[in-house]
N, C-alpha and C positions, 0 to 999 in steps of 0.2 A: 595465815587466819583465816582470813573473810573466805577462801576457799573448800576451808572444815567445817565451817557451818553453816554454808551449803548443803555442802554432802549431807551432812545432820538434819539438816530443813527436808533436804527428798528420799533419806533413808524412814526420816518416823512415819510419816504420814502409812509408808507402804507398812511400816510392821502392823501399827492400829488399825489398817483396812482390809487385815487378812478374813477369805471369805468362811463364814461361819459355817457347821457345817451341826444342821440339826438334823434329828437322828424320833424315830417312831419306836416304838419299841411296845409290844404284846407281850402278854403276862404267861404264855407260850416257852420253855425251855429252849428251846429253837435262837427262841427270840432277844434275853435273855442270856445265854451263854453268848453271842453274838456282840452283844450290849458289854460287856466281861471284858470279852476277847482283842477289844479295840478301842475301848475305852480314854484311850491317850490321843484318838482322834477323831472325839467328840467334843464337841462345845456346847453342846444342848441336848440333851435327850426328854424328847415327851412319850409319857409312859397312859397305857389306857388303862388306868386304871379306875377310870369312876362314869357314870353315867349319872342320870337324872330323867324327873318324871316330867310329867306337865304338870305337875302340882309343885313344882319346885323341890320337890326333897333330890337328896345330890347321894349316891349310894357309891361305897368302894372304900378300898383300903391299901397305902403304900405296899412295896413289896421289900421288906429289913435288908434283906444283902444289895440290892438296887438303894438303897440312900446312905448305906455304906461307903458305897465305891463313891458317891456321887459327893457327897463329905469331903473324905480322903484328898480327890483331885478339882474339888471343885468344880464343878461342871453345873452349868446355870441347869435347871432342874424345873417346868413345864407340866406337870400331867394334861390330859386331854379328857374335859367331863362332852362327852357325847349324843346326843339324837336325833336317829332319825324318822321318829312318826309324825305323819304330816299333821295330824289332827293334832297331837302330846303339842307339838310345838307351837303350833297356834295358841292350845292353849297357856303354853308359860307367856309368847309374848304381849300376852292379853292382858296377863291377870298381875297387878299389883302385887299379891299378896304372893305367888308361886316366888315373882323374881326377888321379890326382898327375903322369901326362905332362903331361893337357890345365892345368892351375895353372900349372906350371912354365911352360908356352909363355906362356902368356898373362902374368907378369910379366914372364919376358924382350923378349915383343910390349913395351908398354908401356916398361919400362924404356930401349928399345935407341929409340922413336921418342917418347916424351916423350906420351902416351895419358895423359887422365887415372883410364881403366879399360876396359874391358869391357862391353856388355850380352850380353844372352844370349836365345836368341830358339830353344828347343826347344821344336817341336811335333811333335803326327800323335804322342803318347803314351798309353799307356793307362792308364787309371785306375784301375789297380792298383798302381802303379810314385808313386803320388801320393805316399806317406812316401821314398819314395828320393831321390826327384828334391827334397824339400826338405833334405831330410838333404844330400844334392850341395849343394846350390845354397848350404847355409849354412856347407861347408869350404872350396869356393870363395870366399866370401866374408871368411871367417872370413882366410883365408891374403893376399886380395888389402889388407885394409884392416892387416894386420901389418905391408905396404911402403908402407900408407901411399894406396896405393888405393882405387879404387871400385869400385862392382856394380853392375847394373843391368838387369834382367828384363823381358822384353815377356810378358802373361801374357793369354789366352783369358779374356775375358768369361765367368761362369759364374754367376751367379743364373740359379735360385730358389736351386743349391745342387745340385742333383736333377734324373733323367732325367724327362720325361714321359711320357707316354703312347704316343706316337706310335713308328713305327719311326724316323723322320728327328733325333725327340728324344732318344730313347737312343742310336743312333750317335754323335751331336754332343758328346754329353755322358761317351761311353765312350772314346769315340780322341781328341776335345780341349778338352774343359770340364775336365774332373773331374780331372784328373788337379795341377789349381791351389790350394794349401792357400793361401790370399791372406795369413793369418793367418800362416802360418811362414815364407814368404816376405820378406815385409814386416820383421821381425821380423833379417831377417838383412842384406838386402841395401838400397841407399841409395837409389831408387828401383825402381817399380812403372811400367810403361805396360801402361796397358790397353787392349787393343788391341777400340777399344768400335767397331769395325769387321766387314764381312763377315757381315749377321744375315741378308742376301738373297745370294746368288750362285747360280751353272751347279747346285747341286743344286738350286734351292727354286726356288719362284716367284717374278712378277718382286713387289722390292718394295724400300725403301731400303735401300743399302748397309750406313746409320747410324741407322737411325730413335731420332726423339729420345726417345720412349715409353722405346724399348729401351735408349739409351743410360743411359738417369737409373736406367730399373730393375739395372741391371749397377753405375754410376755407386753410387748408393745398397748397395749392396748391399756393393760391396768397401771404403766407406767405413766399414763395420760394425768393418772388422777394420783398416782398413790409415789411417795416421797422413797429413792429411792434405797435407803436405808432403815423403810420398815416394809422393804418387800425379800421375802426370801422363793426361791425359785420351787418348785415340787420337783422331786424326777418319782420317778416306780422302779423299785427291788427289784420288781416280778417279769411274769409274764402273759398273755394269754392263747390259752390251746380252740383250736375251733376245730369241728370233728364232727359226723353225719351221727346226730341222736336218735332216738327212741320215736319212730313214726308214726305209732302208737301201735305196738304189737298185739297187745291186747283188747285197744279200744273196737269199738263197732267202725265207726271211720277213723283214715289213717291222714295225716296231712304230713308235708316236708318241718323236719324240725331240723334245721341243722341249728346246733348251742356252741357252745366257748364257757371253760372252765378258766378262775382263775388257777395260773403254776408259781412255782417258783424259778428260778433262775437253775436252780440247780437242777427239782424235776425237770427243767427245760432240758440242758445239757445231755441227765440221763438219755430221757425218749431219743432225743439228738442222735446219739452214741450205742443207743441199741438197734435203733431200727437202719441207722447206716442215713441220714439225713445231711442235708452237704448246705451248711450252715452261708447265708449270704448275708451281702451289706449294703443295706440302702441306703444309696448316697443324697440323694433328697432328704430325706427324712432320719437320717442318723439314726438309723436302728439295725438291728440284727434280728435274720429266722430264717427258718426253716420248713421243711416241708417231709415228710416222712407218706410211707404207703401203709398198713393194716390194715388186715384184711380187708385187701385190696382197692381201699376207701386213703386217698390223698389227705391229708391232715395236718393242721399250718400252726404254725407259732413264733410269734412278734412279742420282744423281751429283751432287756436290759442288760445285756453285760459291759465287759468293762471299757471299751472304745467308747460303746454310747454315753454307759455315764460319764466317762472322764470328756468328751464334748458339752454335757450339761456342765457339770463343778466349772467348765474353762466359761461355760458362756457365763453365769450367776459370774464371774471376776470380772470379763471386760466387759461388762456392765455393772459393773459397779453397789453390786443389787446385799446387802448384807446376809448374805448367804444362799443353802439348800434348803431345804426339808425332803426327805426321805422315809420313804413307807415301803418296804417294814423292814425291820432286825430280823435276821430270820430266814428270809425268804430271797436274800445278794449273791450275785455273783462274786465273791470267795478275792476275786483277785482285784474288785473296785478298789480294793485299801490299799493300793500300790499309791494309788492316782492321790490322795489326800496325806498334805501333812501331817507331823506330831502338831498337837496344841502346843502355844507360843503361854 
């Protein structure tokens, strides 16, 4: 009997500690379709149904077909509410009236539609609004909690916590990373989604969207102040495609213009197969990449396929995080679904 009880004690924590799978979803048919097809492997769905302006006016509405599945499957639902306007966010963060309107709308939408809460996605914010963001988030969270609702927030990774020497490093910190006080935010919200993706973009040289080394540096930095049970690891389900852009064909002055576009895993694999690209694996950054030639020029793609996804999902499990937050349904390599267990 003693051995049996000991076995049960060892098993029960494992059952309740299953890594939560949070997926973002747009209103694009591909995104909704993938939610419908893989609903049994999704614990939390975060649809992009809502936005907010500088005056706190919330706009948007739910998808009835998604709502039916969520209720039937008892999937947690946290619509994301986004604003990326630097001046608009500043106005919202410094206006009591705008915040009052925002809070009232969030609570009303939750009660009317049966949401578990909301997730905030406030980006492109000056680092000088750091304290204002923390204060506003606390105010929203406190109001939501009084109504027995939850609040999540998506944050831009910000290790090492200060800008570097390059102009790019200063810019990315000043306008994107520096505003997030992870300690203060974690004390207010129920979950922080660490957006460990877009390490390399159209603003940078080619490289992994969320490389292993960079991801772990940002995860370690966040875990210094954020409880593991309140942290979810971001996984990109897409990639970037770098190529030679328009040098200014119709302009008086030509200039170098290497560029990059966001690309889905499916489209990445189509280009790979069409142009005989040989896919490689970067063992340091746990990332898939390949190059191919078109118009006699080399083009590069870095993206997330099954192996890269599995490594990151397992990292969240090994570090005992709340789970993963993956952007975005409709863009993923279909093979990733074989990595995930059925919901308990």
